MIMI-112325 format. One record per residue (C-alpha): residue in three letters; z, y, x. Coordinates in steps of 0.1 Angstrom, whole numbers, plus 2048, in hexadecimal, padded with zeros to 3 digits. Last residue first. Layout:
REM MIMI-112325
ALAZYX;...
//
This chain:
REM MIMI-112325
UNK6A38D0835;UNK6A28BB856;UNK68D89C85B;UNK68D882876;UNK673866876;UNK67784888E;UNK65D82F895;UNK65B80A8A1;UNK65C7F18BD;UNK6757D88C8;UNK66E7BB8E1;UNK68579D8DC;UNK6987898F3;UNK69A7648E8;UNK6BB7598D9;UNK6D274F8F4;UNK6D87298FC;UNK6F772E914;UNK6EA74892B;UNK70076393C;UNK6FC786948;UNK6EF792927;UNK6D07A2937;UNK6C5782949;UNK6AB77D92E;UNK6A175892A;UNK68474192F;UNK680746955;UNK69775B96B;UNK67F76B984;UNK68178C971;UNK66C7A9966;UNK6737B2941;UNK65E7C992C;UNK6647D9909;UNK6897D7903;UNK6877F58EB;UNK66A8098DD;UNK6658288CB;UNK64983E8BB;UNK65A85E8B1;UNK654877894;UNK666898892;UNK66D8B2877;UNK67E8D4874;UNK68A8EB858;UNK6778D883D;UNK6748EA81B;UNK6518F4823;UNK64391582D;UNK64C913851;UNK6428EF855;UNK6228F2869;UNK62F91187B;UNK64E8FE886;UNK63A8E789A;UNK6418C2893;UNK6568B68B0;UNK6418958BC;UNK65787B8CE;UNK64A85E8E4;UNK6698488EC;UNK66982A903;UNK68881690A;UNK6957F991F;UNK6787F2936;UNK68C7D7948;UNK68E7CF96D;UNK6A17AF976;UNK6B679F991;UNK6CD785984;UNK6C076B99D;UNK6C2747990;UNK6DB72C98F;UNK6D070B980;UNK6C96FA9A1;UNK6ED7019AD;UNK6FA6EC98F;UNK6EC6CE9A2;UNK7026B1993;UNK7076C0972;UNK6E86B3964;UNK6C56B996F;UNK6C86A098C;UNK6CF681977;UNK6B768895A;UNK69D694973;UNK69E67598A;UNK69E65C96D;UNK67F66C960;UNK66E66D982;UNK674648988;UNK67D6459AD;UNK66A6439CD;UNK68063F9EF;UNK66E651A0C;UNK68B668A18;UNK682674A3B;UNK69B667A54;UNK6BD673A5F;UNK6D966EA78;UNK6FD677A6F;UNK71667FA8A;UNK72669DA77;UNK74A6A8A7E;UNK7616C2A71;UNK74B6CDA55;UNK75F6E6A3F;UNK7676D9A1C;UNK7896EBA19;UNK79D6CBA20;UNK78A6C4A40;UNK7686B2A40;UNK758695A51;UNK73468BA54;UNK728668A5D;UNK711655A76;UNK6F2642A6D;UNK6D1642A59;UNK6D865EA40;UNK6BC665A2A;UNK6A8684A2A;UNK69869EA12;UNK67C6A29F9;UNK68168C9DC;UNK6686709D7;UNK65A66B9B4;UNK64464D9B0;UNK65863399B;UNK63F625982;UNK64761B95E;UNK62962A950;UNK63E646942;UNK64B64B964;UNK62864D972;UNK61E669959;UNK63E67B962;UNK636679987;UNK61468997D;UNK6226A9972;UNK6316B9954;UNK6566BD95A;UNK6536E1966;UNK6496EB942;UNK66E6E5938;UNK6726CF918;UNK67F6AF92A;UNK6A36AD920;UNK6B16B5942;UNK6986CF94D;UNK69C6E192B;UNK6C36DD92C;UNK6C46EF950;UNK6AB70B944;UNK6C1712926;UNK6E170F937;UNK6D772A94F;UNK6F1735969;UNK6ED758976;UNK6EF765999;UNK6F37899A7;UNK6DB7A09B7;UNK6C97C09AA;UNK6CF7C9985;UNK6BA7DC96C;UNK6B07FC95B;UNK69280E950;UNK69182B937;UNK67483D928;UNK673860918;UNK65287090C;UNK6528918FD;UNK63A8A68E7;UNK63C8C88D9;UNK6308D98F8;UNK6308BF914;UNK6518AE91C;UNK656891933;UNK67787F935;UNK67E86394E;UNK69D84C94E;UNK6A683696A;UNK6C281D969;UNK6D4809984;UNK6EC7EC98B;UNK6EF7E19AD;UNK6FC7C39C2;UNK6FE7AE9A1;UNK71F79A99B;UNK71F77599B;UNK71C76F9C0;UNK70B7539D5;UNK70972E9DC;UNK72B7269E8;UNK7316FF9E8;UNK7456E69D4;UNK7506C99E9;UNK7466A49E9;UNK7216AD9ED;UNK70C69A9D5;UNK6F46829E2;UNK6CF6849D7;UNK6C06679C5;UNK6A864F9D7;UNK6BC6309D5;UNK6C66329FA;UNK6D66549F4;UNK6C56749FB;UNK6D1692A10;UNK6C16B3A08;UNK6B26C5A25;UNK6C66E4A31;UNK6C06DFA57;UNK6E46D3A5E;UNK6DF6B6A42;UNK6E56BDA1E;UNK6FC6AFA05;UNK6F36BA9E2;UNK7056D69CF;UNK7226DA9B7;UNK72C6FE9B2;UNK73F71A9C2;UNK73573D9B7;UNK74575B9C8;UNK74F7769AE;UNK77177C9BD;UNK76478A9DD;UNK7767819FC;UNK795795A0B;UNK7AC777A05;UNK799757A03;UNK7867479E5;UNK7867229E2;UNK79A7239C3;UNK7B473A9D3;UNK7B873B9F9;UNK7CF74DA12;UNK7F0745A02;UNK80C75FA04;UNK8207529E5;UNK8097649CC;UNK7E776C9DC;UNK7DC78E9E9;UNK7BC7A39E9;UNK7A378D9D9;UNK7857A59D6;UNK7717B59B9;UNK7507C69C0;UNK73C7E19AF;UNK71C7F39B5;UNK70D80F9A1;UNK6EC82199E;UNK6E283D986;UNK6C284F980;UNK6B886F96C;UNK69587D96D;UNK68789B95C;UNK6628A495A;UNK6588C5949;UNK6388D393C;UNK6358F3928;UNK62E909946;UNK6398F6966;UNK6578E196D;UNK6518C3981;UNK66B8AD996;UNK6898B7981;UNK6A68A298D;UNK6C588F986;UNK6D487599D;UNK6F4862995;UNK70484B9AF;UNK7228349AA;UNK7358209C5;UNK74D8049C1;UNK76C7F39CA;UNK7847DC9B9;UNK7A17CC9CB;UNK7B57AE9BC;UNK7DA7A49BD;UNK7E77829B6;UNK80977C9A6;UNK82278798B;UNK82D76697E;UNK82A74C961;UNK83872B96D;UNK82470B969;UNK8246E795D;UNK8486E5950;UNK8636CA94F;UNK86E6D2972;UNK8656AF97E;UNK83F6B7977;UNK8406CD995;UNK8346F098E;UNK81470298E;UNK81372898F;UNK804739970;UNK7F875C979;UNK7FE77F96A;UNK7F0799981;UNK80C7B0990;UNK7EF7C29A4;UNK7CE7D099F;UNK7C27E79BA;UNK7A88009B3;UNK78F8129C9;UNK77482B9BF;UNK75783C9CF;UNK7438569BB;UNK7228699C0;UNK7148839AA;UNK6F38909B6;UNK6DC8AD9A8;UNK6B98B89AD;UNK6A68D599D;UNK6C58E999C;UNK6B49079AF;UNK6AC8EF9CB;UNK6CC8DC9CC;UNK6EB8D29B6;UNK7068BC9C7;UNK7248A99BA;UNK73B8949D1;UNK75587C9C8;UNK7768699CF;UNK78884E9BE;UNK7AB83F9BD;UNK7BB8229AC;UNK7DB80F9A5;UNK7D87F598A;UNK7F57E397B;UNK7F97C196A;UNK8187C2955;UNK83A7B9963;UNK84B79695F;UNK871797964;UNK87877C94B;UNK86176395D;UNK85374C944;UNK851725944;UNK83071793B;UNK82E6F492B;UNK837700909;UNK84F6ED8F5;UNK8436D28DE;UNK8496CD8B8;UNK8456AE8A3;UNK8366A7881;UNK842687870;UNK823673862;UNK82F653875;UNK830669894;UNK81B688891;UNK80E69C8AF;UNK81C6BC8BB;UNK81F6DF8AC;UNK8286F98C7;UNK84B7078CE;UNK84F7298DD;UNK85673A8FF;UNK84875E8FC;UNK82B767914;UNK8127608F9;UNK8227778DF;UNK8087948E0;UNK7E87838DF;UNK7D07968F6;UNK7CD77D912;UNK7E177292F;UNK801782920;UNK81779C930;UNK80B7BB920;UNK8097E1927;UNK7EC7E193F;UNK7FC7F7959;UNK7EE818965;UNK7F1828988;UNK7D9846990;UNK7C785A9AD;UNK7AC8749AC;UNK7928849C2;UNK77789F9BF;UNK75F8B49D4;UNK7468CC9C6;UNK7278DD9D3;UNK70F8F19BE;UNK6EF9069C5;UNK6E58F99E7;UNK6C19049EE;UNK6CB9299F3;UNK6E491EA0D;UNK70991FA01;UNK72293CA02;UNK74392CA02;UNK75D92D9E8;UNK74C9269C6;UNK73390F9D9;UNK7518FA9E4;UNK75B8F29C1;UNK77B8DE9C8;UNK7888C39B0;UNK7A98B39AB;UNK7B9894999;UNK7DC886997;UNK7E7869983;UNK80885A977;UNK81083D960;UNK835837956;UNK83F816947;UNK85980B92E;UNK85C7E7922;UNK8707D593D;UNK8947CF931;UNK8897CF90C;UNK8707B4913;UNK84D7BD90A;UNK83D7BE8E7;UNK84C7E08DD;UNK83B7F48F8;UNK84B814906;UNK82F828917;UNK83684592F;UNK81885D937;UNK812875955;UNK7F688C95E;UNK7EF8A497B;UNK7CE8B897C;UNK7C68CF999;UNK7A68E5998;UNK79A8FB9B7;UNK77C9129B1;UNK78192C997;UNK79B93C9AF;UNK7B39219A6;UNK7B490D986;UNK7D28F897B;UNK7D38DB961;UNK7F58CD959;UNK7F88AC946;UNK80E89C92D;UNK81987C91D;UNK83586C909;UNK82F84A8F9;UNK83D8328DF;UNK8298118DB;UNK82B7F98BE;UNK81F7D68BA;UNK81B7BE89D;UNK80979C89A;UNK80878487B;UNK7F976287D;UNK7EA748865;UNK7DA726867;UNK7CA70E850;UNK7C16EB846;UNK7BB6E0824;UNK7C56BE816;UNK7A86A4813;UNK7896A57FF;UNK7896CB7FD;UNK7786D97DD;UNK7956F17D8;UNK78C7047F7;UNK76B70D7E7;UNK7467067F4;UNK7386F17DA;UNK7186E37EC;UNK7246BF7EC;UNK7416B77D4;UNK7606A87E4;UNK75A6BC802;UNK76A6B3825;UNK7896BF834;UNK78A6E1827;UNK79270183A;UNK7AA71E838;UNK7AF73A852;UNK7C8756854;UNK7CC777864;UNK7E5793868;UNK7E47B187C;UNK7FC7CF87E;UNK7FA7EA898;UNK80F80989E;UNK80A8258B8;UNK8228438BB;UNK8188608D2;UNK82C87C8E2;UNK81E89B8F1;UNK81A8B390E;UNK7FE8CA917;UNK7F88E3933;UNK7DC8F993B;UNK7E1911959;UNK7CE92E968;UNK7CC93F98B;UNK7B495599C;UNK7AA96D980;UNK7CE971978;UNK7E8960965;UNK7D094E94D;UNK7E493B934;UNK7E391A921;UNK800908911;UNK7FC8EA8F9;UNK8158D68E7;UNK8098B48D9;UNK81589E8BD;UNK80287E8BD;UNK7FE8628A2;UNK7EF8418A5;UNK7EB829888;UNK7DE805887;UNK7D47ED86B;UNK7C37CC86C;UNK7C07B0852;UNK7AC79185B;UNK7A3777843;UNK791756849;UNK77D73D835;UNK77471A83A;UNK75D701827;UNK7536E0830;UNK7396C4829;UNK73C69F832;UNK7306A8854;UNK71C68F869;UNK72C68B88B;UNK7106868A6;UNK7196A68B8;UNK7216B9899;UNK7046B2881;UNK7036BF85D;UNK6FF6A1846;UNK7116B4829;UNK7106D882B;UNK7276F0841;UNK72F71282F;UNK74372A846;UNK75374A839;UNK762768849;UNK77578483A;UNK7807A384C;UNK7967C0840;UNK7967DE856;UNK7AE7FA860;UNK7AE81687B;UNK7C4835872;UNK7C5854888;UNK7E087088B;UNK7E089089D;UNK7F98AE89D;UNK7F18CB8B4;UNK8058E78C0;UNK7FB9088D0;UNK8089218EA;UNK7F393A8FE;UNK7E49518E5;UNK80094E8CD;UNK8119348B9;UNK7F19238B2;UNK7F190489A;UNK7D88E789B;UNK7D98CD882;UNK7C68AC887;UNK7BB890870;UNK7AA870878;UNK79B853863;UNK78B83186A;UNK78581A84E;UNK7767F7854;UNK7697DD83A;UNK75E7BD849;UNK74A7A0838;UNK73D78484F;UNK72D766840;UNK721746855;UNK70972F842;UNK6FE70C84B;UNK6E570682F;UNK6C971E832;UNK6C5721857;UNK6D36FE862;UNK6BC6ED849;UNK6A0701858;UNK6AB6F887B;UNK6AD6D2872;UNK6CC6C8883;UNK6CF6B18A2;UNK6E46938AC;UNK6E4677893;UNK6C867F879;UNK6AB683891;UNK68768B884;UNK6986A086A;UNK6A06A2844;UNK6C36AC83A;UNK6D8694826;UNK6F069A808;UNK6E56BA7F6;UNK6C36AA7EE;UNK6C46837F3;UNK6A667A7DF;UNK68D68A7F8;UNK69F692818;UNK6A86B7817;UNK6976CE831;UNK6786D8820;UNK6706F083D;UNK66D6D2854;UNK6476D2856;UNK6486F6863;UNK65C6E7883;UNK63C6D388D;UNK64B6B489F;UNK6366A48BB;UNK63E6C28D0;UNK6616B68D6;UNK6826C18C6;UNK6A16BF8DC;UNK6A36DC8F2;UNK68E6F68E0;UNK6956F28BA;UNK6B56E08B8;UNK6C86F08D4;UNK6B47108CD;UNK6C27138AA;UNK6E77108B6;UNK6FE6FD8A0;UNK6F56DD8B2;UNK7056E88D3;UNK7037048EE;UNK70E7268E4;UNK70573C8C6;UNK70973B8A2;UNK6EF74D88D;UNK6F8767871;UNK6FB76084D;UNK70777182C;UNK70A79283F;UNK71F7B083D;UNK72D7CD851;UNK73D7E983E;UNK74780A84D;UNK75C82683E;UNK762845852;UNK77B86184E;UNK77D882862;UNK79689F861;UNK79B8C0874;UNK7B38DA86A;UNK7B98FD877;UNK7DA911875;UNK7DE933886;UNK7C6949873;UNK7CD935855;UNK7BF915847;UNK7A491785F;UNK78E8F9856;UNK77F8D8864;UNK76A8BE854;UNK75E89B857;UNK75288183D;UNK743861847;UNK731843836;UNK724824847;UNK71180583D;UNK7097E9856;UNK6F37CB846;UNK6EC7AD85C;UNK6D179285A;UNK6CC76D85B;UNK6B6757843;UNK69D74F85D;UNK6A6755882;UNK69577688E;UNK6B178887D;UNK6AA7A4864;UNK6C07C186E;UNK6C97DB854;UNK6DB7FC85D;UNK6E7813842;UNK6F5837846;UNK707851832;UNK711873841;UNK72988F838;UNK72F8AE84D;UNK7478CB848;UNK74E8ED858;UNK76890785C;UNK77392A858;UNK75593E866;UNK73D928852;UNK731904853;UNK71B8EC842;UNK70D8C9848;UNK6FE8AE834;UNK6F388B843;UNK6DB870839;UNK6D585184F;UNK6BD83584C;UNK6B9819865;UNK6A27FC864;UNK6A37E087E;UNK6897C387A;UNK6847A0887;UNK66378E886;UNK66876987E;UNK67574B893;UNK66A72988A;UNK64472C891;UNK64C73E8B2;UNK6637238BF;UNK64D7068B2;UNK62E7108C3;UNK6206EF8CF;UNK62F6DC8B1;UNK6126C88A6;UNK60D6B98C8;UNK5FF6998BB;UNK60A6748BA;UNK5F466989D;UNK608658883;UNK61463487F;UNK61C62985B;UNK64061F856;UNK6475FD84B;UNK64B5EE829;UNK6305D682F;UNK61A5DC810;UNK6285FC804;UNK62160B827;UNK63C62582B;UNK631649832;UNK636657856;UNK64A678856;UNK66566D870;UNK64A65C886;UNK63A63A88B;UNK6226398A8;UNK5FD6428AD;UNK5E66498CA;UNK5C965E8C0;UNK5A76568B0;UNK5B665A88E;UNK5AF638881;UNK5BB6288A1;UNK5A96148BA;UNK5966318C9;UNK5B863E8D9;UNK5B86608E6;UNK5D76708F2;UNK5E46908E1;UNK60868D8EE;UNK61767A90C;UNK631662902;UNK65666B904;UNK66E67D91A;UNK67B6958FF;UNK69C6838FD;UNK6AE67B8DC;UNK6B76588E3;UNK69464E8E8;UNK68A6458C4;UNK6806228D1;UNK6A56178CF;UNK6BE6328C2;UNK6B76558B5;UNK6C664D893;UNK6A765A881;UNK69D638870;UNK684628887;UNK66D641897;UNK6596338B5;UNK65A6438D7;UNK6536378FA;UNK64864C91A;UNK66964892D;UNK67E65490E;UNK6746638ED;UNK6686848DF;UNK6476938EB;UNK63469A90A;UNK6186B5910;UNK6286D18FD;UNK63F6E0916;UNK6576FA90A;UNK65771F914;UNK67872E90B;UNK674752900;UNK677771915;UNK66579490D;UNK6617898EB;UNK64B7948CD;UNK64B7A48AA;UNK66D7B58AA;UNK6677D3892;UNK67C7F2894;UNK67E80B876;UNK69082B87A;UNK699847860;UNK6AB866866;UNK6B387E84A;UNK6C48A0850;UNK6D18B8835;UNK6DE8DB83E;UNK6F18F3829;UNK6EF914839;UNK709922851;UNK70090A86D;UNK7138ED87B;UNK72A8D186D;UNK73B8BA882;UNK72E89D897;UNK7428818A6;UNK75087F8CA;UNK75185D8D9;UNK76685A8FA;UNK76083A90E;UNK77E833922;UNK78B828944;UNK79C80794C;UNK7C280D949;UNK7BB823928;UNK7CF80A911;UNK7EC80B92B;UNK7EF831929;UNK7D7846916;UNK7DD86392D;UNK7D184D94B;UNK7AD85093D;UNK79C865957;UNK7B585D972;UNK7AD83896C;UNK78983E974;UNK76883E960;UNK76D857943;UNK74A850930;UNK74486D918;UNK7308668FA;UNK7218828E6;UNK71A88E8C2;UNK71C86C8B1;UNK71986B88B;UNK6F485F88D;UNK7008428A2;UNK716834887;UNK733824894;UNK740805884;UNK72D7ED89A;UNK73F7FA8B9;UNK75F7E78B0;UNK7757EF8CD;UNK7947E38BB;UNK7A97FA8D1;UNK79A8198C2;UNK7AD8368D3;UNK7AB8578BF;UNK79C8748D2;UNK77F8788BC;UNK7778538BF;UNK7868428DF;UNK77A8218EC;UNK78F813908;UNK77C804926;UNK7787DF92F;UNK77A7D9955;UNK7607D4971;UNK75B7F9979;UNK7547FE954;UNK74A7DE944;UNK73D7D9920;UNK72F7B7914;UNK71A7BB8F6;UNK7277AF8D5;UNK7127948C1;UNK70579D89F;UNK6E278D8A5;UNK6DF77C8C7;UNK6CD78E8E4;UNK6EC79A8F3;UNK6EF7BB907;UNK7037BA927;UNK70D7DE92A;UNK7197E794D;UNK72880A951;UNK72C815976;UNK71082F973;UNK70883894F;UNK6E783893F;UNK6D9814945;UNK6E7806925;UNK6F8820910;UNK6E38188F2;UNK6F27F58F0;UNK7148058E8;UNK7078138C7;UNK7007EF8B8;UNK6E27E98A4;UNK6CB7FA8BD;UNK6B48178B5;UNK6998288C8;UNK69F8498B5;UNK6C484F8B1;UNK6D38478D4;UNK6C78658E7;UNK6D287D8CC;UNK6F78738D3;UNK6F88838F7;UNK70486E913;UNK71F87C92A;UNK72A87194B;UNK74D87595B;UNK75A86E97E;UNK77C87B988;UNK78B89C996;UNK77E8B0977;UNK77E8D7979;UNK7578D897E;UNK7538C595E;UNK7628E0949;UNK77B8D0932;UNK77B8C690E;UNK79A8B3902;UNK7958948EC;UNK7B58848F9;UNK7A487B91A;UNK78588F921;UNK76889E90E;UNK74F8B1924;UNK7458D592A;UNK72A8E1941;UNK72F90594B;UNK72E904971;UNK71C8E2973;UNK6FD8F1982;UNK6E88DC969;UNK6E48FB953;UNK6D08EA937;UNK6AF8F9930;UNK6AA90E90F;UNK68990F8FE;UNK68292E8E9;UNK66D9358C9;UNK6659598C0;UNK6579618A0;UNK64E984893;UNK6429928B6;UNK6429B78BA;UNK6499B58E0;UNK6699A28DA;UNK67199C900;UNK68297A907;UNK6A097791E;UNK6AC952922;UNK6CF94792D;UNK6D292593D;UNK6E490B929;UNK7068FB92A;UNK715915913;UNK6FA9268FF;UNK6E9948904;UNK6C79568F6;UNK6C297C901;UNK6A898E8EB;UNK6979AD8F9;UNK68F9CB8E4;UNK66F9E08EA;UNK65F9D88C9;UNK67E9E08B5;UNK6949C98A3;UNK6A59CF880;UNK6A89AA876;UNK6B098A88B;UNK6AA96887B;UNK6B394788C;UNK6AB92288B;UNK6B99088A2;UNK6BC8F0885;UNK6E28F2882;UNK6E0918881;UNK6D792F89E;UNK6ED94D8A7;UNK6EB9738A0;UNK6EA9938B3;UNK6EA9B98B1;UNK7019CD8C7;UNK6E59DA8DE;UNK6DD9DB903;UNK6CB9B9900;UNK6C99AD8DC;UNK6DF98E8D9;UNK6D796B8D0;UNK6F39538D2;UNK6E992D8D0;UNK6FF91A8B7;UNK6E59018AC;UNK6CB8F38C6;UNK6AE8E18B7;UNK6A48C18CB;UNK6858C58E3;UNK6968AB8FA;UNK6A08BB91B;UNK6938DF912;UNK6AB8E28F5;UNK69D8F58D9;UNK69F9188CA;UNK68D9218AB;UNK67F94289E;UNK681961889;UNK67C985891;UNK6809A2876;UNK6759C6877;UNK6859E987B;UNK68AA06864;UNK6AB9FA855;UNK6B89F4878;UNK6BAA19880;UNK6D4A1D866;UNK6EAA02875;UNK6E6A10897;UNK6F3A3288B;UNK711A2187A;UNK71BA1489C;UNK71B9F08A8;UNK7349D38AD;UNK7279AF8AC;UNK73D9918A5;UNK73D96E8B2;UNK7569538A8;UNK73E93E893;UNK71F95388E;UNK71697788B;UNK733989879;UNK72B9AF877;UNK7439CC882;UNK73E9F087C;UNK745A0F890;UNK74BA33889;UNK76EA36892;UNK77FA3086F;UNK765A15868;UNK772A02886;UNK7969FF876;UNK7889F2855;UNK7709D9867;UNK78D9CC87D;UNK7A79C7862;UNK7949B184A;UNK782997860;UNK79E99687A;UNK7BB990862;UNK7D99A586C;UNK7F49A2887;UNK7E29AD8A8;UNK7CC9C4895;UNK7EA9D5885;UNK7FB9D88A6;UNK7DC9EA8B5;UNK7DAA02897;UNK7FEA0D89F;UNK7F6A128C5;UNK7DAA288BB;UNK7B4A228BC;UNK79BA2D8D5;UNK775A378D7;UNK769A4B8F5;UNK74CA338FE;UNK74CA178E4;UNK727A188DD;UNK720A1F902;UNK72F9FC90A;UNK7179E88F4;UNK7279CF8DF;UNK72B9AA8D9;UNK74E99F8D0;UNK75897B8D6;UNK7759688C4;UNK7949548CF;UNK7AA96A8B8;UNK7C49758D2;UNK7AE9748F1;UNK78F9848E0;UNK7A799E8CF;UNK7B59A98F1;UNK7929AE900;UNK7879BF8E0;UNK7A49D98E2;UNK79E9DF908;UNK7799E7901;UNK7859FE8E5;UNK79CA138FB;UNK7C0A128EF;UNK7D7A2F8E8;UNK7FCA398E8;UNK809A198FA;UNK8249FF8F1;UNK8209DD905;UNK80D9C48F2;UNK81B9AB8D8;UNK8129878CF;UNK8279778B3;UNK80D978898;UNK818978874;UNK81195C85C;UNK7FE95A83D;UNK7DF96684C;UNK7C595C833;UNK7C1951810;UNK79E94180A;UNK77C94F801;UNK7599427F8;UNK76191D7F5;UNK749905806;UNK760901824;UNK77E8FA80F;UNK76C8E07FA;UNK7648CB818;UNK7868D0827;UNK7968C4807;UNK77E8A5807;UNK78989D82B;UNK7AE8A2823;UNK7AA88C803;UNK799870817;UNK7B5871831;UNK7CF86D815;UNK7BC851805;UNK7BC83E826;UNK7E184682B;UNK7E983A808;UNK7D581A80C;UNK7E781182C;UNK80881881D;UNK800800801;
//
């Protein structure tokens, strides 16, 4: 009930903000200001406006000669400090011959009555201001008339209108983060301006921890920002996939499977997700509508995210959502359709040989035994001529053979390659459609924005899809001149009646389609998947013991997922005076999840035929985090300023889940719990945790060039032992803008040095995320004579355990060269992970198997390089390049108990070293064969390479010519190894194209002709020490000449005995995205109801260059992944 009240309260607040923004007036200034100035007789007007700008956080535009000689009294000054700005200032100015006009947001123009009169005889200029980097309209651009007090600002579509201009006037266009442009009027009625980003870094603002905006030059740690508009054209079903290749140090391992999460790794660890300053520990990126995202800031180091305490131990991804812009009501519609008609990687299956074993096959009853070949695809050659048969081809009984009524036997059918293209014939064209509608409005008091979005993804597997619907409402409003409210609430629903199961096994489509179905079977003949006369009871397939009919699997084995998520936040900011303010912020994250699984009769689970089953799960989650923050900000002089904040936070989480499943179904096809043949099986759990925190930081600025930031946070965590549940996390960061202190050469525009240090703990003692795993508890044991038993855990806990802790530091360098045409950002980081939780083996005599201790230490190191440049900039053509490169290593730094080796890895060696089973070799590297002609397995696992890539990179190019822009992104990895289960099983089962050769023909004929390349031992021996090092080798060798049956050889050697053969290089280059956009010229739509329009042709995942066959290395692992699809389509964006 409390959760519902909180949600309704959040909705009510957001709706009230919406109504408040739309209302024409509201009571203001109910509280007196506390700021006072020293008593004086008169005040010059420039001084008056300077004081008011500091007090009210506004900006006055005026010409100095207009204010010359004009003053106000001390009494008038007091009134201005305490009264409402919009009513008191115009009244006061009128007394001295001036007037004040609101321009946009917090900008005001001051002018004389004479100027106003002159404007009545002047003309009007209109136009649009766009971003030079992507052609997008720029809202909030200030347009001032040079030397005069007139000005305005662009609306949400980048449009502006200025009245009363003269021919010789000059317009000055300014926006934070962009270079100022001055444009002469020259009598033009329309002036369109393109603003280029100011990449000098001096005015760039990014979102940091707690949602605080800071100048990038002041930061002592690495931060990268991605604009939201780069993720709303070439669409991905999940927002995080759009970050691939765009951020140095951030590795996104995108999945090729429908509705599967991408792997996210920031400097080798999983970062925290933060939405509008509110931590989202669920990290459910599916609930975030990309059209609602203004920007994403990636805080890479611990210093950057230390203010979040234990949950921010490994960096953070800060997502800032959009708010309303523009005084006029604005409607935006964005529609995207992406088709997936082809593949960049798909398993290529041989179609020369069919089902069976050693060249023999004859269907009997579908059991797989006898002449059916035990499910192998090592059968007879297909399409072989035989003039003795009616068809002219060799014939044999098959699963679809008719029965001869005279003999009662199966009629032989031609053995043909009917299923040459089974993979393409089974999969269908996928599709992703996205439609988003948003409405925004703002005025000088606040703003609101509402949006609704729906994403539909049609899976390539028949009868699979995903729906994702979102609605959000956001607004802010100045309740008084001191109190401002900001609120947002979003609702998201993810739902599907069926999505594919992944992983190796009979539940995976590729298991049944690629690995264990020969080309003798045309998959399209299996669309009628029930055995005639046994509908609902027995599936129809060529093998009824081990494999599932893929169509039966697609339409009968159904996995449902229904999740409703609500995420809301509210913040109240109160200003005591110009230096001191307070903020209260609270955020609620809740979801309800229901999952279902419908398993039909005769479904195969590793030769176990199902009697039908139905299971359902329910997961209820709720968390709330509330912060109370006090802020002090003051500029003591032009050489020193301070910004300090301190606060307290309370986090509470409650999660409960339960599952129920049948044990067989009494009535086939009736999927209810009450239809269970035997008693139901079920589980349930409840988890709660609370964290109380105090935190604060102090930022100091010296001479506009040196910045120092000190932070601290203390967490008290409810799920830890009382004696050891409070932890303090400090950090310090600094930056030095050298180019502000020292005169640089003309070619060097900007030089900054930075560094930081932090120490943060994980906040838990368990080995996984379950809260109570470190507590000793009883487990359910086996039943004795139907009497249940209990067992005590096999691990004893150390009562003095401490959470895993990371201590890190980083240093960086930023450069801007050649009039800011070339920029570098280089970072080196080092992190020591200690107090790791490990289970130390114990003697069985102790009654336990292990003891949980604080143990091993690890060291993480890495380098990140970001390069930005503009190689060409001439006329209306511009070419921009952004590239990033990163390298990461993790080392074993120390071992519990002072040992020097852990699982074959020695201290100071990389933790990603791969040791696997290999064949024994002679000193020259030749494989050693046994006397039977098969290779001899090495008695020790051997190092074959490293798992992590040497480098991860991304390069994005943007070309702009007039109203057209072309953007393409390539990314990839260099080095590292990946194990491919798909290739291993294809070699093993006989479907790999590499198994097509003359040796296979000989094996089908019963001949042993394959001779493995290598040597045999003719004498002597080899001796190893306990670590597998050779201590003596007296062996003599001769060339291996023993011939074996090729099929026997492949079945034996393609299994686990030679895992090293199934490791491949992870190196790849991928054309990740191409985007060709046409911004419809404003003159074409000037007389329509459209404010702007753009059309784009887009593509994702277009090309792949990799030596890994049959699968895409992008996910970082392969366990029968769905073929990697190419996406192409279009995007339309309309603003009204």
